[in-house]
N, C-alpha and C positions, 0 to 999 in steps of 0.2 A: 504494500500499500503505499502511495507517496505521500511523503510528509505534506502536511496544509500550510497553505501561504500564510490563514491567520486562524485565529482559535477564539471563537467569539461564544460568549457566556452570557446567559441569563443570569438573574442577583439572586430574587429574593426563594427562598426554598432549594436555590444551586449551589450558591457560592454562600449565603447567606441563612443561617437557621434561624429566619425571619417569620416564617409563615407560621410557627406555634407562638410566636409573640401576637400575631394577628389573630389566630385562634382564641389565645388564653384572653386578650381584651375582648373581645366580643362575648364571649363568656360572662367575664365580669360585669360587662354592661346590661347583659340580656337575662341572666339567672335571675338577679332580685327581681326582675319584673313576672317572674312566675314562669318561666319557658325552662324547659328541662334540658341541663347541660350535655346530655348526650343526643338531643334533638337538634340544641345550638350547634355542636359539633359535625353533626352529620351534614348539616345545611350547609356550613362553613368549608367542609372539604370540596364542595364543589364549585366555590368562588377561586378555587385556585387558578391565577394563571387569566381572572376575567378582572378587565379595567373599565373604567369610563361608565357611558350610558349603558351597557350591556349588566356592568356590577349594579348599578343604582335599579335597574329595571327587576334584577334579581330579588333585591333588597325589598322593592317595593311589594313583590309578591309574596314573600316571606313574612312581611311584617303587617302588612294588609293595608297600609296607606303610602302615597308617596311621600306626603309631610312627616311622617314617622320614618320614611327609610332616609330621607335628606338629612333629618336632624341627627339620627343614630350615627349615619355615614360620617358626620362632620366630626362627632363625640371620639367616633370609634377611632379614626385617623389620627385625629389630637392625641388621644391615649397613645397609639402604637407611636407616634414620632416622639413622643415624651420618654418610653421606654428604650426604644431603638436608638435614642440620642446617646445614652450611659452605658447599653445593654445589647450590643448586638455581635454574635459571634460568627466566624468561620463554620461550615458544614464539615465534617471530617474529612480529611484528607485534602483539601481543598489549599492550605496555603503550603504545604509541601510540592502539591502539583503545580501552581502556580510558581514557583521559586524554581523547580527543574525546569520549567517552559522558560520562562525569565533567562536562565543560567546558558540556556542552548540559543539564545536570542531571537525567540517565537514573536511575532505580534499578537497584540491579544487586546480584545475590546467586550464592553458590556452591553449588552441589547435587553433592557429591561421595561417593563410598562410602569414601574413607579419612574415619578416626575426628574428629570435629569438632576435637579439641585439637591432631593431628597436621596437620591442613589450615591450621588458624588460624599454627601456627607456621611452615608450609612457604610461606605466602603472605607471612607477615612477613618472613621472609628473602628472598624474592624481590622483597620492596618492594610487593607488591601489596595487601595486606592494607585499607589505607586505603578503597581503592575500593568496596568491598562494605559494603552494609547489613545482607546476614544471611549466614552461612553453615550450612548443613547437611550434617554428616558423616553417615557410614553408620550410626552408634550413636545417631544423634540422628533418626532415622525410623522408622515402623512397619513398614515392609519396604524392601527393598534393589533396585536396578534389575536388572533390566528393569520389574519391577514399577513404576506411575506414582506410586505414593505420594510418594518425594521429592519431585517436582516439585508436586504436589498440595498439601504439605503446604508447601513454601516458597510458594507462591502464596497460600496461605489466611496465612501468618505475614506477608507483604506487603500482603495487604487486597486483590488484585489477582484477577482472573478468569484461570485457568490459558491460556484460549484468546487472551488480550491479553497473555501474555509471547512473547517471543521465548528461547528454550532452544538450547543449542550444545555439542554432544559429538563427541568421536571415537571412541568406540567403539559395536560393535552394541548391547550391552544398554543403555547410556546412551540412544541416540537411540530406542529403542524405548519406553524409559520418558517420553521426552520426548513422542513421539508419542500414546502412549496417554494420555497427560495432558492431549491436544489442545492442546500448545503450537505455536507457529509453530516449526519446527526445521530446524538446519541441521548438517550433519557436517562435520566436518573431518579427516578419516582420518590416523591416528600408525602408530604401528609395527603392521602385519598382515600375515597371510600373503598372498601375492601369487596364492594359489588358492582364496582365499575371496572372494567376490563381495560387496560392500555389500547390505544388507537394501534390499529396496525397499517404501520405506514415505511414498512421498511428500516425502521430505526433500530439502533443497537440499543440494549438496554443492558444498564450497568448498574451496580449495588453502590459503587462511589465515583467521585470524579477521576481519581487516580485510574481506575479501570476505564473508565469510558476513554478519558485522554489517551493511554497507552494503545487502546484497541485500534483509536483512530491514527494513531501512526506519531502521535506527539515525542512519544521518547525513541524516535527511530527505527521502532519496530515494524515487522512484515508480517501483521497478523491479521487472520479472517475470522 
């Protein structure tokens, strides 16, 4: 397998162990209203990789009114921001993987649905920002995942062919975007419902980022 020209990473649930923060803050906000924590958890697992208007639509259906969804969404994200400002950690194997790629001189970028300035803050707190040549947030692209635009636009910003990029995602919308863009794609599932099958898109499924990067040729291996 040829070594990719660039390595592109999702952030929440892939590089950062932040999806659990989103989930816990949702439980903390909604459980006092009488909702069962297991029900809250099951619903918020379906929110992984969802952003913008689609996320608000799902919240409206779950909470029963648009006004309630808007109010909750504001409180939820404020609580998450406060937590992640001081308490965001890389996922297992992430730091070692990025260090090895950096030592080999590989180009790296982050393609996330989180707003760009927040993504940079979170990566800085986690001590990972310096690894990346480019960051593209959900407010910095023409369309959000599962549309391929975020990956296509990141590849263009780096001046590389998207088919020569390796992309790494945890969520179904994210891996769909990467595959549609033509990237070599690997999925490392994070928080998800055990009743929902992974999409069958031809992506490699890995248990951690080190395994995924090794498989896609990041360490100079010719693996299949």
